mmCIF file of the C-alpha atoms, coordinates in Angstrom:
data_MODEL
# 
_entry.id   MODEL 
# 
loop_
_atom_site.group_PDB 
_atom_site.id 
_atom_site.type_symbol 
_atom_site.label_atom_id 
_atom_site.label_alt_id 
_atom_site.label_comp_id 
_atom_site.label_asym_id 
_atom_site.label_entity_id 
_atom_site.label_seq_id 
_atom_site.pdbx_PDB_ins_code 
_atom_site.Cartn_x 
_atom_site.Cartn_y 
_atom_site.Cartn_z 
_atom_site.occupancy 
_atom_site.B_iso_or_equiv 
_atom_site.pdbx_formal_charge 
_atom_site.auth_seq_id 
_atom_site.auth_comp_id 
_atom_site.auth_asym_id 
_atom_site.auth_atom_id 
_atom_site.pdbx_PDB_model_num 
ATOM 1   C CA . MET A 1 1   ? 43.329 141.136 188.864 1.00 0.00 ? 1   MET A CA 1 
ATOM 2   C CA . TYR A 1 2   ? 43.657 142.914 185.532 1.00 0.00 ? 2   TYR A CA 1 
ATOM 3   C CA . ARG A 1 3   ? 47.403 143.491 186.041 1.00 0.00 ? 3   ARG A CA 1 
ATOM 4   C CA . LYS A 1 4   ? 48.012 139.820 186.808 1.00 0.00 ? 4   LYS A CA 1 
ATOM 5   C CA . LEU A 1 5   ? 46.223 138.775 183.651 1.00 0.00 ? 5   LEU A CA 1 
ATOM 6   C CA . SER A 1 6   ? 48.177 141.217 181.519 1.00 0.00 ? 6   SER A CA 1 
ATOM 7   C CA . TRP A 1 7   ? 51.494 139.976 182.974 1.00 0.00 ? 7   TRP A CA 1 
ATOM 8   C CA . LEU A 1 8   ? 50.354 136.401 182.519 1.00 0.00 ? 8   LEU A CA 1 
ATOM 9   C CA . GLY A 1 9   ? 49.334 137.158 178.944 1.00 0.00 ? 9   GLY A CA 1 
ATOM 10  C CA . LEU A 1 10  ? 52.683 138.790 178.287 1.00 0.00 ? 10  LEU A CA 1 
ATOM 11  C CA . ALA A 1 11  ? 54.494 135.795 179.773 1.00 0.00 ? 11  ALA A CA 1 
ATOM 12  C CA . VAL A 1 12  ? 52.483 133.421 177.568 1.00 0.00 ? 12  VAL A CA 1 
ATOM 13  C CA . LEU A 1 13  ? 53.188 135.553 174.506 1.00 0.00 ? 13  LEU A CA 1 
ATOM 14  C CA . ILE A 1 14  ? 56.919 135.626 175.225 1.00 0.00 ? 14  ILE A CA 1 
ATOM 15  C CA . ALA A 1 15  ? 56.989 131.870 175.843 1.00 0.00 ? 15  ALA A CA 1 
ATOM 16  C CA . ALA A 1 16  ? 55.133 131.230 172.574 1.00 0.00 ? 16  ALA A CA 1 
ATOM 17  C CA . ALA A 1 17  ? 57.526 133.499 170.656 1.00 0.00 ? 17  ALA A CA 1 
ATOM 18  C CA . VAL A 1 18  ? 60.556 131.760 172.140 1.00 0.00 ? 18  VAL A CA 1 
ATOM 19  C CA . LEU A 1 19  ? 59.143 128.329 171.303 1.00 0.00 ? 19  LEU A CA 1 
ATOM 20  C CA . CYS A 1 20  ? 58.432 129.426 167.712 1.00 0.00 ? 20  CYS A CA 1 
ATOM 21  C CA . LEU A 1 21  ? 61.989 130.665 167.229 1.00 0.00 ? 21  LEU A CA 1 
ATOM 22  C CA . LEU A 1 22  ? 63.948 127.874 168.894 1.00 0.00 ? 22  LEU A CA 1 
ATOM 23  C CA . PRO A 1 23  ? 65.177 124.927 166.849 1.00 0.00 ? 23  PRO A CA 1 
ATOM 24  C CA . ILE A 1 24  ? 63.533 122.109 168.820 1.00 0.00 ? 24  ILE A CA 1 
ATOM 25  C CA . PRO A 1 25  ? 64.670 118.584 167.906 1.00 0.00 ? 25  PRO A CA 1 
ATOM 26  C CA . GLY A 1 26  ? 62.512 115.500 168.154 1.00 0.00 ? 26  GLY A CA 1 
ATOM 27  C CA . PRO A 1 27  ? 63.344 112.884 170.780 1.00 0.00 ? 27  PRO A CA 1 
ATOM 28  C CA . LYS A 1 28  ? 65.543 110.871 168.396 1.00 0.00 ? 28  LYS A CA 1 
ATOM 29  C CA . ASP A 1 29  ? 66.976 113.776 166.378 1.00 0.00 ? 29  ASP A CA 1 
ATOM 30  C CA . GLY A 1 30  ? 70.600 114.853 166.523 1.00 0.00 ? 30  GLY A CA 1 
ATOM 31  C CA . GLY A 1 31  ? 69.796 118.254 165.111 1.00 0.00 ? 31  GLY A CA 1 
ATOM 32  C CA . ALA A 1 32  ? 67.023 120.685 164.263 1.00 0.00 ? 32  ALA A CA 1 
ATOM 33  C CA . TYR A 1 33  ? 66.646 123.702 161.984 1.00 0.00 ? 33  TYR A CA 1 
ATOM 34  C CA . ASN A 1 34  ? 64.083 126.454 162.568 1.00 0.00 ? 34  ASN A CA 1 
ATOM 35  C CA . THR A 1 35  ? 62.985 128.097 159.317 1.00 0.00 ? 35  THR A CA 1 
ATOM 36  C CA . LEU A 1 36  ? 61.555 131.162 161.076 1.00 0.00 ? 36  LEU A CA 1 
ATOM 37  C CA . SER A 1 37  ? 64.649 132.143 163.032 1.00 0.00 ? 37  SER A CA 1 
ATOM 38  C CA . ARG A 1 38  ? 67.054 130.398 160.621 1.00 0.00 ? 38  ARG A CA 1 
ATOM 39  C CA . THR A 1 39  ? 68.893 128.932 163.586 1.00 0.00 ? 39  THR A CA 1 
ATOM 40  C CA . TYR A 1 40  ? 69.871 125.367 164.270 1.00 0.00 ? 40  TYR A CA 1 
ATOM 41  C CA . TRP A 1 41  ? 70.823 123.095 167.120 1.00 0.00 ? 41  TRP A CA 1 
ATOM 42  C CA . CYS A 1 42  ? 73.069 120.076 166.682 1.00 0.00 ? 42  CYS A CA 1 
ATOM 43  C CA . ALA A 1 43  ? 74.569 117.335 168.841 1.00 0.00 ? 43  ALA A CA 1 
ATOM 44  C CA . SER A 1 44  ? 77.658 116.679 166.696 1.00 0.00 ? 44  SER A CA 1 
ATOM 45  C CA . GLU A 1 45  ? 79.654 118.045 163.765 1.00 0.00 ? 45  GLU A CA 1 
ATOM 46  C CA . LYS A 1 46  ? 77.813 115.719 161.372 1.00 0.00 ? 46  LYS A CA 1 
ATOM 47  C CA . TYR A 1 47  ? 74.455 117.063 162.499 1.00 0.00 ? 47  TYR A CA 1 
ATOM 48  C CA . CYS A 1 48  ? 75.765 120.644 162.353 1.00 0.00 ? 48  CYS A CA 1 
ATOM 49  C CA . ILE A 1 49  ? 76.764 120.133 158.706 1.00 0.00 ? 49  ILE A CA 1 
ATOM 50  C CA . HIS A 1 50  ? 73.321 118.687 157.984 1.00 0.00 ? 50  HIS A CA 1 
ATOM 51  C CA . GLU A 1 51  ? 71.509 121.620 159.611 1.00 0.00 ? 51  GLU A CA 1 
ATOM 52  C CA . ARG A 1 52  ? 73.826 124.166 157.925 1.00 0.00 ? 52  ARG A CA 1 
ATOM 53  C CA . ALA A 1 53  ? 72.788 122.600 154.614 1.00 0.00 ? 53  ALA A CA 1 
ATOM 54  C CA . HIS A 1 54  ? 69.134 123.305 155.427 1.00 0.00 ? 54  HIS A CA 1 
ATOM 55  C CA . GLN A 1 55  ? 70.154 126.880 156.256 1.00 0.00 ? 55  GLN A CA 1 
ATOM 56  C CA . LEU A 1 56  ? 71.963 127.170 152.887 1.00 0.00 ? 56  LEU A CA 1 
ATOM 57  C CA . ASP A 1 57  ? 69.009 125.586 151.079 1.00 0.00 ? 57  ASP A CA 1 
ATOM 58  C CA . GLN A 1 58  ? 66.672 128.200 152.548 1.00 0.00 ? 58  GLN A CA 1 
ATOM 59  C CA . ALA A 1 59  ? 69.117 131.042 151.828 1.00 0.00 ? 59  ALA A CA 1 
ATOM 60  C CA . LEU A 1 60  ? 69.133 129.935 148.180 1.00 0.00 ? 60  LEU A CA 1 
ATOM 61  C CA . GLY A 1 61  ? 65.318 129.950 148.046 1.00 0.00 ? 61  GLY A CA 1 
ATOM 62  C CA . TRP A 1 62  ? 64.829 126.244 148.879 1.00 0.00 ? 62  TRP A CA 1 
ATOM 63  C CA . ILE A 1 63  ? 66.835 125.244 145.835 1.00 0.00 ? 63  ILE A CA 1 
ATOM 64  C CA . SER A 1 64  ? 66.365 121.569 146.738 1.00 0.00 ? 64  SER A CA 1 
ATOM 65  C CA . GLN A 1 65  ? 62.690 121.931 145.803 1.00 0.00 ? 65  GLN A CA 1 
ATOM 66  C CA . GLY A 1 66  ? 63.384 123.180 142.304 1.00 0.00 ? 66  GLY A CA 1 
ATOM 67  C CA . GLU A 1 67  ? 62.901 121.146 139.174 1.00 0.00 ? 67  GLU A CA 1 
ATOM 68  C CA . GLU A 1 68  ? 66.534 121.741 138.195 1.00 0.00 ? 68  GLU A CA 1 
ATOM 69  C CA . PHE A 1 69  ? 67.858 120.092 141.375 1.00 0.00 ? 69  PHE A CA 1 
ATOM 70  C CA . GLY A 1 70  ? 65.511 117.114 140.867 1.00 0.00 ? 70  GLY A CA 1 
ATOM 71  C CA . GLN A 1 71  ? 66.689 116.711 137.269 1.00 0.00 ? 71  GLN A CA 1 
ATOM 72  C CA . ALA A 1 72  ? 70.334 117.001 138.339 1.00 0.00 ? 72  ALA A CA 1 
ATOM 73  C CA . LEU A 1 73  ? 69.767 114.192 140.859 1.00 0.00 ? 73  LEU A CA 1 
ATOM 74  C CA . GLN A 1 74  ? 68.233 111.995 138.158 1.00 0.00 ? 74  GLN A CA 1 
ATOM 75  C CA . ILE A 1 75  ? 71.086 112.697 135.731 1.00 0.00 ? 75  ILE A CA 1 
ATOM 76  C CA . TYR A 1 76  ? 73.639 112.014 138.454 1.00 0.00 ? 76  TYR A CA 1 
ATOM 77  C CA . ILE A 1 77  ? 71.989 108.667 139.237 1.00 0.00 ? 77  ILE A CA 1 
ATOM 78  C CA . LEU A 1 78  ? 71.951 107.717 135.529 1.00 0.00 ? 78  LEU A CA 1 
ATOM 79  C CA . VAL A 1 79  ? 75.567 108.716 134.916 1.00 0.00 ? 79  VAL A CA 1 
ATOM 80  C CA . GLU A 1 80  ? 76.729 106.953 138.081 1.00 0.00 ? 80  GLU A CA 1 
ATOM 81  C CA . SER A 1 81  ? 74.846 103.819 137.011 1.00 0.00 ? 81  SER A CA 1 
ATOM 82  C CA . VAL A 1 82  ? 76.597 103.327 133.671 1.00 0.00 ? 82  VAL A CA 1 
ATOM 83  C CA . GLY A 1 83  ? 78.362 99.962  133.873 1.00 0.00 ? 83  GLY A CA 1 
ATOM 84  C CA . GLY A 1 84  ? 76.639 99.215  137.176 1.00 0.00 ? 84  GLY A CA 1 
ATOM 85  C CA . PRO A 1 85  ? 75.491 101.648 139.842 1.00 0.00 ? 85  PRO A CA 1 
ATOM 86  C CA . SER A 1 86  ? 78.110 103.243 142.069 1.00 0.00 ? 86  SER A CA 1 
ATOM 87  C CA . ALA A 1 87  ? 77.694 103.276 145.833 1.00 0.00 ? 87  ALA A CA 1 
ATOM 88  C CA . GLU A 1 88  ? 76.509 106.915 145.643 1.00 0.00 ? 88  GLU A CA 1 
ATOM 89  C CA . ALA A 1 89  ? 73.931 106.114 142.961 1.00 0.00 ? 89  ALA A CA 1 
ATOM 90  C CA . LEU A 1 90  ? 72.625 103.180 145.010 1.00 0.00 ? 90  LEU A CA 1 
ATOM 91  C CA . TRP A 1 91  ? 72.416 105.369 148.099 1.00 0.00 ? 91  TRP A CA 1 
ATOM 92  C CA . LEU A 1 92  ? 70.341 107.939 146.211 1.00 0.00 ? 92  LEU A CA 1 
ATOM 93  C CA . MET A 1 93  ? 68.144 105.367 144.467 1.00 0.00 ? 93  MET A CA 1 
ATOM 94  C CA . ASN A 1 94  ? 67.306 103.781 147.806 1.00 0.00 ? 94  ASN A CA 1 
ATOM 95  C CA . TYR A 1 95  ? 66.714 107.035 149.673 1.00 0.00 ? 95  TYR A CA 1 
ATOM 96  C CA . PRO A 1 96  ? 63.148 106.980 151.062 1.00 0.00 ? 96  PRO A CA 1 
ATOM 97  C CA . GLY A 1 97  ? 60.838 109.231 149.077 1.00 0.00 ? 97  GLY A CA 1 
ATOM 98  C CA . ILE A 1 98  ? 63.356 110.374 146.462 1.00 0.00 ? 98  ILE A CA 1 
ATOM 99  C CA . PHE A 1 99  ? 60.842 109.947 143.664 1.00 0.00 ? 99  PHE A CA 1 
ATOM 100 C CA . ARG A 1 100 ? 57.830 111.343 145.558 1.00 0.00 ? 100 ARG A CA 1 
ATOM 101 C CA . PRO A 1 101 ? 56.591 114.921 145.120 1.00 0.00 ? 101 PRO A CA 1 
ATOM 102 C CA . ALA A 1 102 ? 57.891 117.411 147.687 1.00 0.00 ? 102 ALA A CA 1 
ATOM 103 C CA . SER A 1 103 ? 55.969 117.999 150.896 1.00 0.00 ? 103 SER A CA 1 
ATOM 104 C CA . ARG A 1 104 ? 57.167 120.599 153.408 1.00 0.00 ? 104 ARG A CA 1 
ATOM 105 C CA . LEU A 1 105 ? 54.404 119.614 155.844 1.00 0.00 ? 105 LEU A CA 1 
ATOM 106 C CA . PHE A 1 106 ? 56.040 116.651 157.547 1.00 0.00 ? 106 PHE A CA 1 
ATOM 107 C CA . TRP A 1 107 ? 59.144 115.352 155.816 1.00 0.00 ? 107 TRP A CA 1 
ATOM 108 C CA . ASN A 1 108 ? 60.695 116.327 152.536 1.00 0.00 ? 108 ASN A CA 1 
ATOM 109 C CA . ALA A 1 109 ? 62.988 113.816 150.850 1.00 0.00 ? 109 ALA A CA 1 
ATOM 110 C CA . LYS A 1 110 ? 64.636 116.310 148.481 1.00 0.00 ? 110 LYS A CA 1 
ATOM 111 C CA . ALA A 1 111 ? 65.510 118.709 151.334 1.00 0.00 ? 111 ALA A CA 1 
ATOM 112 C CA . GLU A 1 112 ? 66.944 115.809 153.329 1.00 0.00 ? 112 GLU A CA 1 
ATOM 113 C CA . ILE A 1 113 ? 68.882 114.480 150.320 1.00 0.00 ? 113 ILE A CA 1 
ATOM 114 C CA . TYR A 1 114 ? 70.261 117.984 149.764 1.00 0.00 ? 114 TYR A CA 1 
ATOM 115 C CA . ALA A 1 115 ? 71.453 118.078 153.372 1.00 0.00 ? 115 ALA A CA 1 
ATOM 116 C CA . GLU A 1 116 ? 72.819 114.524 153.335 1.00 0.00 ? 116 GLU A CA 1 
ATOM 117 C CA . ILE A 1 117 ? 74.835 115.154 150.159 1.00 0.00 ? 117 ILE A CA 1 
ATOM 118 C CA . TYR A 1 118 ? 76.441 118.071 152.004 1.00 0.00 ? 118 TYR A CA 1 
ATOM 119 C CA . VAL A 1 119 ? 77.148 115.801 154.992 1.00 0.00 ? 119 VAL A CA 1 
ATOM 120 C CA . ARG A 1 120 ? 78.695 113.110 152.764 1.00 0.00 ? 120 ARG A CA 1 
ATOM 121 C CA . ALA A 1 121 ? 81.006 115.823 151.380 1.00 0.00 ? 121 ALA A CA 1 
ATOM 122 C CA . GLY A 1 122 ? 82.007 116.795 154.908 1.00 0.00 ? 122 GLY A CA 1 
ATOM 123 C CA . GLY A 1 123 ? 80.512 120.255 154.411 1.00 0.00 ? 123 GLY A CA 1 
ATOM 124 C CA . LYS A 1 124 ? 83.045 120.987 151.667 1.00 0.00 ? 124 LYS A CA 1 
ATOM 125 C CA . VAL A 1 125 ? 81.441 122.205 148.448 1.00 0.00 ? 125 VAL A CA 1 
ATOM 126 C CA . GLU A 1 126 ? 84.447 121.068 146.396 1.00 0.00 ? 126 GLU A CA 1 
ATOM 127 C CA . GLN A 1 127 ? 83.790 117.472 147.539 1.00 0.00 ? 127 GLN A CA 1 
ATOM 128 C CA . ILE A 1 128 ? 80.240 117.455 146.152 1.00 0.00 ? 128 ILE A CA 1 
ATOM 129 C CA . PRO A 1 129 ? 79.888 115.674 142.778 1.00 0.00 ? 129 PRO A CA 1 
ATOM 130 C CA . ASP A 1 130 ? 80.301 118.009 139.787 1.00 0.00 ? 130 ASP A CA 1 
ATOM 131 C CA . GLY A 1 131 ? 76.714 117.772 138.542 1.00 0.00 ? 131 GLY A CA 1 
ATOM 132 C CA . LEU A 1 132 ? 75.327 118.777 141.929 1.00 0.00 ? 132 LEU A CA 1 
ATOM 133 C CA . ARG A 1 133 ? 77.952 121.235 143.168 1.00 0.00 ? 133 ARG A CA 1 
ATOM 134 C CA . LYS A 1 134 ? 76.370 124.376 141.714 1.00 0.00 ? 134 LYS A CA 1 
ATOM 135 C CA . PHE A 1 135 ? 73.352 123.935 143.994 1.00 0.00 ? 135 PHE A CA 1 
ATOM 136 C CA . TYR A 1 136 ? 75.573 124.397 147.044 1.00 0.00 ? 136 TYR A CA 1 
ATOM 137 C CA . ASN A 1 137 ? 77.495 127.461 145.927 1.00 0.00 ? 137 ASN A CA 1 
ATOM 138 C CA . PRO A 1 138 ? 75.766 130.709 146.880 1.00 0.00 ? 138 PRO A CA 1 
ATOM 139 C CA . ALA A 1 139 ? 78.009 132.882 144.639 1.00 0.00 ? 139 ALA A CA 1 
ATOM 140 C CA . PRO A 1 140 ? 76.297 132.229 141.263 1.00 0.00 ? 140 PRO A CA 1 
ATOM 141 C CA . PHE A 1 141 ? 72.836 132.724 142.769 1.00 0.00 ? 141 PHE A CA 1 
ATOM 142 C CA . GLY A 1 142 ? 73.635 135.893 144.662 1.00 0.00 ? 142 GLY A CA 1 
ATOM 143 C CA . SER A 1 143 ? 75.620 137.619 141.909 1.00 0.00 ? 143 SER A CA 1 
ATOM 144 C CA . GLY A 1 144 ? 73.052 137.353 139.111 1.00 0.00 ? 144 GLY A CA 1 
ATOM 145 C CA . LYS A 1 145 ? 75.604 135.667 136.838 1.00 0.00 ? 145 LYS A CA 1 
# 
């Protein structure tokens, strides 16, 4: 009896570890990123770019949550609104939760905006608007420059 319980306990422990490390999407999600294992699952290239952005965000210390990224978004919106808002400025202004404080518990607008900007650039850093590009380039952050 004791052996069966220990094997059962081991099986439960392994199953729990696997579930904690897998990127498990919701029923309507096209992708998922697991912050513990830093792995992602995606149904299409668009979703893969989105999830890679979350991976980059985490690698850069969740740069999307920093005050500097928030200020850069605000400046970008203002600059893009001179003479009437551009399509990009309107998209950002209307993004749900853009002006709410960050919350990693359920849904975080800034992290999602960070990922969606990367998607809109096709995963190409050089296609990201100038004022936001530095937040997607790991070189300056990793080199100490």
